[in-house]
Structure formats: structure tokens, C-alpha cells
C-alpha positions in Angstrom: 11.4 13.9 10.4 7.9 12.6 9.5 5.0 14.9 9.0 4.9 18.6 8.3 7.2 20.7 10.5 6.0 24.0 11.7 7.2 26.5 14.2 4.7 25.0 16.7 5.7 21.4 16.2 4.9 18.5 13.8 1.5 18.2 12.4 -0.4 15.8 10.1 1.4 12.6 10.9 -0.5 9.4 10.2 -0.7 6.2 12.2 1.5 4.5 9.5 4.2 7.2 9.9 4.2 6.6 13.7 4.4 2.9 13.2 7.4 3.4 10.9 9.2 5.4 13.5 9.1 2.8 16.3 9.2 -0.2 14.0 12.6 0.9 12.8 14.0 0.5 16.3 11.8 -2.5 17.3 11.1 -4.5 14.2 10.0 -7.5 16.2 6.6 -5.9 17.2 3.9 -7.4 15.0 1.3 -4.9 14.1 -2.2 -6.3 13.8 -3.9 -2.9 14.4 -2.9 0.7 15.0 -5.0 3.6 15.7 -4.1 7.2 16.4 -6.0 9.0 19.1 -6.6 12.4 17.7 -8.7 13.9 20.5 -6.3 13.2 23.3 -2.8 14.3 24.1 -2.2 18.1 24.3 1.5 17.7 24.1 1.8 14.2 22.6 0.5 12.3 19.7 -0.8 8.9 20.9 -0.9 5.6 19.0 -2.6 2.5 20.3 -1.0 -0.7 18.8 -2.8 -4.0 18.9 -5.1 -2.7 21.6 -2.3 -3.6 23.9 0.5 -1.0 23.6 0.5 2.8 23.9 3.1 4.8 22.0 3.5 8.5 22.7 5.4 11.0 20.5 6.1 14.6 21.7 4.5 17.1 19.4 6.8 20.0 20.2 10.6 20.3 20.5 10.4 22.3 23.8 8.6 19.3 25.4 11.3 16.7 24.6 13.6 17.3 27.7 10.6 16.9 30.0 9.4 13.8 28.0 12.8 12.2 28.4 12.8 12.9 32.2 9.3 11.4 32.3 10.7 8.2 30.8 13.4 8.0 33.4 11.0 8.8 36.3 8.5 6.2 35.1 11.2 3.5 35.0 12.3 4.4 38.6 8.8 4.3 39.9 8.2 0.7 38.8 7.2 -1.5 41.8 7.2 1.5 44.2 3.6 2.6 44.1 0.4 0.7 44.8 -1.2 1.7 41.5 -0.3 0.8 37.9 2.4 3.1 36.5 3.3 3.0 32.7 6.5 1.1 32.2 8.3 2.5 29.1 9.7 -0.7 27.7 10.1 0.8 24.3 12.0 4.1 23.9 13.7 6.0 21.2 17.0 5.9 23.1 19.3 8.8 23.0 17.8 10.7 20.0 16.4 14.2 20.8 15.1 14.9 17.2 11.5 16.0 17.0 9.6 13.4 15.2 11.8 10.5 16.3 11.4 10.7 20.1 8.9 8.2 21.6 8.0 5.9 24.5 5.9 2.8 24.4 4.3 0.9 27.2 1.7 -1.8 27.8 -1.9 -0.7 28.3 -2.9 -1.6 31.8 -6.0 -3.6 32.4 -7.5 -0.7 34.3 -6.8 1.7 31.5 -7.9 -0.6 28.6 -11.5 0.1 29.5 -11.0 3.9 29.4 -9.0 3.8 26.2 -11.7 1.7 24.4 -14.4 4.0 25.7 -12.7 7.2 24.6 -11.5 5.8 21.3 -15.0 5.2 19.9 
């Protein structure tokens, strides 16, 4: 587990630690830039990679079951709604270990503007 574990979750993880977690499973992703959004995500740590991908990592163990259900739900909603829905093309698979659970999806054109505006 990367970062400092506490009773409330994992704290003080850096962008490079997050990159190491998903890069272990998906080594083909070239990383030109990675920035951690520290002011967003009450229950998730958020990493923007190459201004194109969003990676989310649950902060607390008790949120992992819901996070894994969200991955399944988002996959099932693809193509069924008239608005853009994140498509979790990168996932941590079957692991449920806090610090190693994640999902990654493309940043939609509609959301790029908002992310860039909030990330300044």
C-alpha cells in the first residue's frame, strides 16, 4: 500500500505513487504529464494524466465495494444515455486492497473545460 495508512484511509500519496499503481497493470500508457487534483474528490483521490485520462483511487476501505459497483454500472450504461458517461477502460481488476483499487477513463470533451478551469 502506498502512502500513509490511517484509520480513516490513506493520506499523503503523491502523483508519482498513483502513476506507479496503475502503470504496474497498464505499462503501455505513456505519461507525459500527471497532476493530482487535491481540492476535489471527497471519497477519491483524482489524477489527471496527459490532460486526457482521469484516474480515481478510493481513499477509504469502506468505499471500495461501492466504487467497484460504480465501475460495473458505468460499463453497463455505455451507449444507453444521451449524455457522456465515464467509460472505465482501465481498472485495477479483482483487487480490493486499499491503495491499489482504481478506475481510469477518458476525459470527455465537455468535462475537459471544467477540469482545466478547476485545476488552475
